[in-house]
N, C-alpha and C positions, 0 to 999 in steps of 0.2 A: 465878568473877569475884571479884576482891579487893574488900575494903570500900571502898577509895578509888575504884575504878572504879564501884561501885554508887553511891557518893556523887556522883561526877561525873554520872552519868546522872540521878539524882534532882535534882541542882542545875541541870542543864541544863534539865530539864522546868520546874522552879519558876521559873527566871529567864525562860524563854520565856513561860510563862504571865503572869508579872508584866508583861512587856513589853506583851503584847496588853491586858491589863486596863487598865494605865496609859494606853495610847492611847485606849481606850474612854472612860475617865475624863476624859481631856483633851478629847475631842469633846464630851462632855456639859458640862464646865465652860465650853467656848467657846459652846455653845448657851445657856447660862445667863448669859452675860456676864462670866464670871470669868477674863479672859484671862491674868492672872498665875498663877492656879492651874493653868490648862491648860498654860502654858509649863513649870511646875514638873513636872507629870506627864509631859510630852513629854521633859524632861531625864532624869528617873528612868527613863523607858522606854528611852531611848537608853543609859543606863548598864547597864540590865538586858541589853540586846543585847550590850554589850561582854562581860559576864560570861557570857552563854550561849555566845557565839562562843568564848570562852577555854576553857570547859569542853568543847565539842564538838571544838575543835582538840586539846586535851590527850587526849581519848578516842580520837583518830584518826578522828574521824567526818567529816573533810572530806578527800576523796581527789581523784582526777583528775575532770574534768568528765564524762568517759564514765561512770565508776563512779558519780558522784553522780546523773547522769540515770537510771542502772539503778536505784539505791536509791529515788529519788524516784518512778519508775514503779511499782516494786514496792509502795511505801507506798500510792500511790493506788489501785492495783488492789486491795489488801487492804481499803481503806477502802470502796470501792463494791461489792465482791463480798461482803464478810463484815461489817464493823463497822457501817456505816450500815443495811444492810438488817435487822440484828438490833436496832438501836436504833429504827428507824422501827416494826417490829413491836411493840416494847415500849411505845413511846409511844402507838401506836394502841390496844393492849390496855388501857392506862390511861386513854384518852380525853384524852391531853394534845396537843391540836391544835398548841399553839405549838412543842412540842419536835418533834413529827411534821413540821411544815413546815420547821422549821430543819434537821433531819436530811435531809429529802427534798431541800432546796436544795443542801446540801452533797454528797449522794450523786450528784446529777446533775452537779454541777460536777467532782467527782473523776473521773468518766468522761472529761470534756473534757481535764482536766489529763493524765490518762494518754495520751490521744491527742497531746496537744501535746508531751509528753515523748518519745513514740515518734517523732514527726516530727522533733524537734530532734536525737535521737540519730542518726537516719537522715541527717541533713543536717550532722551535726558537722564542722565545718572549712570549710563553705562560707560561713558568716557572711551569709546573705541577709537583708537588713534587712526587718523586718516590725514593725508596731505591734501593741500588745496593749491591749485595754480590758477593765476589769472592772466588772461591775454592782455597784453599791454596796448593793443589796438582797440579792441572793442569791449573788454571787460569781462568776457566769458569766464566764467568761474567753474572749474572741474575738480572733482575728487580724484585722488590718485594720480596717475601719470597724465599729462596732457596728450591730446591727439597729435598725430603728425601734421594735421592741418586744421585750423580752427573752423568748426562748421558754421560759425556766424559770419566771420569776416575774411575767411581764407588765409589768415597769417600762419606762418610756419611755427612749428613746435617750439623753436627758439624764441619766440615771442612771448611764451608764457613765463611768468614769474612765480616761483614757489614762495608761498606765504609761511613765515615762521611764527 
């Protein structure tokens, strides 16, 4: 891999992380009553998304929807079969309950994402409308109406956000 390609990959990861971090910072600023700072964080997060998309596109990382579904599925499977189980074991061994819980939530949800990607790949081209809701505590992603209680983290139905 050329140095430019390595740099694009590194820049994509950095810009992606900055986007997520700035959105978390914006949420905290909103909670603390700093609306203008929150708006600045959201603006910077959007710019970081533009940068990340540019880098990914330049790397050839955006292909057909079918190929993108396959890549997403493979990533989710890797996460729940290898990455998160190792992280859960490490956190458990260190007695870091917060990390263990965070990794557990993600691990359980990645299994759901893999199933949703498989289903979408099998239905590609049919465009059957469905709603998705995401638990704002653990990330549980459900089709249709959310449950009264999240089966992963126990959050109430009101903690699910409808995705438009």
